[in-house]
SEMI-809042 format. One line per field, with one value per residue (C-alpha): residue number from 1; residue in three letters; chain; z, x, y. Coordinates in pm, 1 decimal, decimal comma. Layout:
REM SEMI-809042
num <- (NUM ...)
residuo <- (ALA ...)
cadena <- (A ...)
z <- (Z ...)
x <- (X ...)
y <- (Y ...)
REM end
This chain:
REM SEMI-809042
num <- (1 2 3 4 5 6 7 8 9 10 11 12 13 14 15 16 17 18 19 20 21 22 23 24 25 26 27 28 29 30 31 32 33 34 35 36 37 38 39 40 41 42 43 44 45 46 47 48 49 50 51 52 53 54 55 56 57 58 59 60 61 62 63 64 65 66 67 68 69 70 71 72 73 74 75 76 77 78 79 80 81 82 83 84 85 86 87 88 89 90 91 92 93 94 95 96 97 98 99 100 101 102 103 104 105 106 107 108 109)
residuo <- (MET GLU GLY LYS PRO HIS ALA ARG HIS ARG HIS ARG GLU LEU VAL ALA ALA MET PHE ALA SER GLU PHE VAL ASP GLY GLU ILE ASP PRO GLU THR LEU ARG ARG VAL HIS ALA GLY GLU HIS ASP GLU TRP LEU THR ALA LEU ASP ARG SER GLY MET VAL GLY LYS GLU VAL LEU ALA ASP LEU ALA GLU VAL TRP ARG GLY ASP PRO ARG GLU LEU LEU GLU ALA LEU LEU ALA GLU ALA ASP GLU VAL ALA ARG ARG ARG CYS LEU THR ALA TRP ALA ARG LEU ASP HIS ALA ALA HIS ARG PRO ALA GLN THR ARG ILE GLY)
cadena <- (A A A A A A A A A A A A A A A A A A A A A A A A A A A A A A A A A A A A A A A A A A A A A A A A A A A A A A A A A A A A A A A A A A A A A A A A A A A A A A A A A A A A A A A A A A A A A A A A A A A A A A A A A A A A A)
z <- (11534,0 11438,1 11733,4 11972,3 12043,4 12369,1 12199,5 11913,4 12161,3 12358,0 12039,5 11925,4 12264,6 12234,1 11884,1 11997,9 12294,3 12069,1 11773,9 11850,6 12033,0 11698,7 11575,3 11883,7 11790,2 11420,7 11186,2 10974,4 10663,3 10333,0 10228,6 10557,5 10523,5 10166,3 10277,6 10559,0 10321,8 10056,4 10303,3 10326,5 10694,9 10712,6 10891,9 11182,0 11198,8 11193,0 11469,9 11682,8 11617,0 11706,1 12026,1 12166,2 12320,9 12100,9 11983,8 11632,0 11678,4 11770,0 11472,8 11243,5 11393,2 11345,3 10988,2 10914,9 11076,4 10903,1 10568,8 10608,5 10737,2 10715,5 10906,0 11222,0 11201,9 11126,9 11434,6 11651,8 11505,7 11572,5 11927,6 12090,6 11809,3 11870,8 11707,9 11430,0 11325,4 11346,9 11123,1 10868,8 10852,7 10823,0 10546,0 10358,8 10419,1 10265,6 9957,6 9930,7 9959,9 9687,9 9457,0 9516,1 9427,5 9131,9 8802,0 8584,3 8338,5 7982,2 7728,8 7392,8 7093,7)
x <- (12051,0 12220,6 12415,1 12173,1 11919,8 11800,8 11742,5 11560,0 11337,3 11262,3 11177,2 10946,1 10771,4 10724,8 10579,9 10354,8 10233,6 10144,4 9987,4 9903,0 9579,3 9437,7 9458,2 9348,9 8983,0 9033,2 9317,9 9527,2 9336,9 9489,5 9595,1 9777,3 9947,8 10051,6 10198,7 10398,6 10525,2 10616,2 10819,9 10577,2 10638,4 10606,9 10270,4 10410,6 10733,7 10538,8 10305,6 10602,9 10772,5 10459,1 10413,6 10731,3 10814,0 11116,5 11408,0 11535,7 11803,9 11543,1 11327,9 11627,0 11706,1 11347,4 11338,8 11658,8 11533,4 11195,0 11358,5 11581,8 11304,5 10948,1 10828,3 10972,7 10696,6 10437,1 10541,7 10502,8 10159,5 10049,3 10186,4 9843,0 9643,4 9470,4 9609,8 9348,8 9411,3 9786,5 9769,3 9552,4 9796,9 10098,4 9928,8 9852,2 10213,9 10340,4 10125,0 10276,7 10625,3 10541,6 10403,9 10709,6 10951,5 10760,0 10910,6 10686,8 10506,1 10562,2 10289,9 10408,1 10180,7)
y <- (10864,3 10543,6 10415,1 10582,2 10306,8 10464,2 10798,8 10627,6 10441,3 10760,8 10946,8 10667,1 10679,1 11055,8 11026,6 10742,8 10947,0 11237,7 11057,8 10694,3 10776,1 10892,6 10533,6 10337,6 10288,4 10249,5 10223,5 10449,3 10543,9 10430,1 10780,8 10840,6 10504,3 10586,7 10922,1 10761,4 10491,3 10750,0 10953,0 11244,6 11312,5 11690,1 11690,5 11486,4 11682,8 12010,0 11892,0 11790,4 12123,8 12320,1 12119,1 12270,1 11932,6 11863,5 12068,7 12120,1 11852,4 11588,9 11692,9 11659,1 11316,3 11199,7 11328,5 11135,5 10814,8 10831,4 10911,8 10606,1 10380,8 10516,1 10211,3 10371,8 10633,7 10366,6 10168,0 10477,4 10550,5 10193,5 10181,1 10174,0 10014,2 9684,6 9370,8 9360,6 9721,5 9664,0 9356,0 9537,7 9826,2 9599,2 9401,1 9723,7 9835,1 9510,5 9578,9 9926,8 9774,9 9525,5 9796,1 10016,9 9737,2 9597,5 9709,6 9916,8 9697,2 9798,7 9743,3 9628,8 9626,5)
REM end
């Protein structure tokens, strides 16, 4: 979907319309956030597929975008979240980024 900014925006709006309301009053729970960060996107792709609102090509495009940048899915999920919930999620996301990029600590001794 690279080079298709309008399509990417439309797809984000569709995903937000379907899922963001689940996170309006609260925030994404830590396990959900971890799965999104880790690239475990099957539940969202399956829900979109079952909705009948998107075709296989759009699903494949979304899977590619989310695989390349999982934060795209996060942004869609947070589309209707209040500022406090959004900041909490983004802070937790930054911690996940940090943990993913930190080299494994080796114990010697």
